[in-house]
C-alpha positions, 0 to 999 in steps of 0.5 A, spaced: 129 389 861 134 391 855 132 397 852 134 399 845 137 405 848 142 401 852 143 396 847 145 402 842 150 405 848 153 398 848 154 397 841 157 404 840 162 403 846 164 396 843 165 400 836 169 406 839 175 401 840 175 396 834 182 394 834 181 392 841 174 389 841 177 385 835 183 382 839 178 381 845 174 376 841 179 373 838 180 367 843 172 366 843 173 366 835 178 360 836 175 357 841 168 356 837 171 354 831 176 349 834 170 346 838 165 346 831 171 343 827 173 338 831 166 335 833 164 335 826 170 332 823 170 327 829 163 325 827 164 325 820 170 320 821 166 316 826 161 315 821 166 313 815 169 308 820 162 305 822 160 305 814 167 301 813 166 296 818 159 295 816 161 294 809 165 288 811 158 285 814 155 286 821 155 278 822 162 277 820 167 273 825 174 273 825 178 267 829 185 269 830 191 265 833 193 267 840 189 269 846 187 276 847 190 280 852 190 287 855 195 289 850 192 286 844 193 279 840 199 275 842 203 270 838 200 263 839 204 259 844 201 252 844 196 251 838 197 254 831 190 254 827 191 249 821 187 248 815 185 241 817 182 244 823 179 250 819 176 244 815 173 240 821 171 247 824 166 248 818 162 242 820 162 243 827 158 250 827 151 250 824 150 257 826 155 259 821 153 260 814 160 260 811 167 260 813 174 262 809 181 260 811 186 266 810 194 265 810 197 273 809 203 274 806 207 280 803 208 278 795 211 282 790 207 283 784 210 285 777 207 287 771 212 289 765 216 294 768 212 296 774 212 292 781 209 293 788 209 289 794 202 287 796 199 284 802 196 277 799 191 273 802 191 265 800 184 263 801 178 260 798 172 262 794 168 263 800 172 269 802 168 273 797 161 272 801 164 272 808 167 279 807 162 282 802 167 283 797 164 286 790 168 286 784 169 292 779 170 287 773 171 280 772 170 274 777 173 271 783 177 265 782 172 259 781 171 253 786 174 248 780 180 253 779 181 253 787 181 245 787 186 244 781 191 249 784 190 254 778 194 260 778 189 265 778 189 272 782 184 277 784 187 284 785 184 290 790 183 296 786 189 300 789 193 294 787 190 294 780 192 301 779 199 301 782 200 295 777 196 298 771 196 305 772 189 306 773 183 305 778 179 302 773 184 299 769 182 296 762 184 290 760 187 288 767 182 281 767 186 276 763 193 279 764 199 276 767 202 278 773 208 275 776 207 274 784 214 273 787 216 271 780 211 266 778 206 267 773 198 268 775 192 270 771 188 276 773 181 274 773 178 279 777 179 286 780 175 288 786 171 295 787 174 300 792 173 298 799 176 304 802 181 305 809 180 301 815 183 304 820 191 304 818 190 299 813 188 300 806 183 295 804 184 296 796 192 294 796 190 287 796 190 281 792 187 274 793 189 267 790 187 260 792 190 257 798 191 251 795 196 254 789 199 258 795 201 252 799 204 249 793 207 255 790 208 261 794 208 260 802 208 252 802 205 248 808 203 254 813 199 255 819 193 260 818 193 267 819 186 268 821 179 264 819 173 269 817 166 266 818 159 269 817 154 268 822 147 266 819 144 272 821 146 278 826 142 276 831 146 269 831 153 272 832 153 270 840 151 263 838 156 263 832 161 265 837 160 260 842 160 255 837 166 256 834 169 257 841 167 250 843 168 247 837 175 249 836 177 248 843 175 241 842 179 240 835 185 243 838 185 238 844 184 243 849 180 241 856 173 244 856 174 251 860 181 252 859 184 258 856 184 258 849 190 260 845 185 263 839 181 269 839 174 270 836 172 277 834 165 280 832 164 286 828 159 288 833 165 288 838 170 292 833 164 297 832 163 298 839 170 299 841 171 304 835 165 308 837 167 308 844 174 310 842 172 315 837 167 318 842 172 319 847 177 322 843 172 327 840 170 329 847 177 330 849 179 334 843 172 338 844 174 339 851 181 342 849 178 346 844 173 349 850 179 351 853 180 356 848 173 359 850 175 359 857 181 364 855 177 368 851 172 369 856 178 371 861 180 376 855 173 379 855 173 380 863 180 383 863 178 388 857 171 390 861 175 391 867 180 396 863 174 399 860 170 400 867 177 404 869 177 408 863 170 410 864 169 411 871 168 419 870 162 417 865 159 412 870 159 417 875 156 422 870 151 417 868 149 416 876 149 423 877 143 424 872 139 419 875 142 412 872 140 406 876 145 401 878 141 396 874 142 401 868 150 401 869 150 393 870 146 391 864 150 396 859 157 393 861 153 386 861 151 387 854 158 390 852 161 383 854 155 379 851 156 383 844 163 381 844 162 374 845 156 374 840 161 377 835 166 372 837 161 366 836 158 368 830 165 369 827 167 362 830 162 359 827 164 361 820 171 360 821 169 353 824 165 351 818 170 353 813 175 349 817 170 343 817 169 343 810 176 344 808 178 338 813 173 334 810 176 334 803 183 333 806 181 327 810 176 324 805 170 324 809 163 328 808 164 333 814 159 338 815 157 342 821 150 341 824 145 346 826 145 344 833 153 344 834 152 351 831 147 353 836 150 350 842 157 354 840 153 360 839 149 359 846 156 357 849 159 364 847 154 368 849 154 364 856 161 366 856 160 373 855 155 373 861 159 370 866 166 373 865 162 380 864 158 380 870 164 381 875 166 388 871 159 390 870 157 389 878 164 393 879 162 398 875 154 399 878 157 399 885 161 405 884 159 411 888 157 418 884 162 422 887 168 418 887 167 416 880 166 424 878 173 425 882 177 420 879 182 422 874 
């Protein structure tokens, strides 16, 4: 049982050497702050990635040329995906609600004296529905414009800002921009989409695929096919239908290895969650090493304290102090040091989390559960690393301790 007198003695012993106590708890402060900041920022980053992926649609499928390997996608070897194959595929997959072919190219967009290199996607009007694209102003190019090969263009939010000098450029719709030197009319500006991994989705542009194949890229193979399943529950069915249909369309033998890859948003989200969770755990473990170092520092200082106060221990034992009294006092001192480090660490970690969240552009805030776990762990560090010095102090014989110089 911890008495008020014992707690008071432990507190006075800690405050006698304030600078030494502060330096002792520094390792605990750094460890707790690092654990809180890294885990909180990791959760916030994971949440942002999830919301970005889910914003594209939980029933989104992407068909990419090239077979998937352990190292990622490879270049197509035998069977590139063509626009004719995509059109045949649309009629063969009833579990798919909509489909849009995409040819991606880096185009130079210019407006007046301002120019920017923008990843430009030649596609169909269905891309807006498949990828859940929202417009800030204007509209997407129409099916009629697509069929006629009209020189229409839809700009991403960042592309519009780069060309017109504002994230919400007034008068952008209706303006004429040059795409690789050819005039295109801006018919719409997308609402901000945010970052997806290393890709800035707002630095983008969309043009009709018929126009691009006639004026920009020429006849070209597809970079990808985007498709949306009728529902999230039919993702597996839609994937199987696409796999079987495209295998047949490309003339591959049933059961042979395809030269394309079908990826679902569910797979992407699962992979991202796994990677971010493992990374957060790894970083948290590294931060936990600081707590271990802090605990070793506490044990070291407590051993020094036992040596310095040997005569005091002998006097206390001579006037009736029990081994349990000496033991509890030194354990209390170690716990007070670690608890103080934990409290300061929580404050510092919370501040780093808020500042780091602003710097990364994520809504990061420490959770009460993380704070409590960090505090409990810091107290445990004090108990574990303060136990040996406390036991050593409690085992000192009174006469030997009184004769110690």
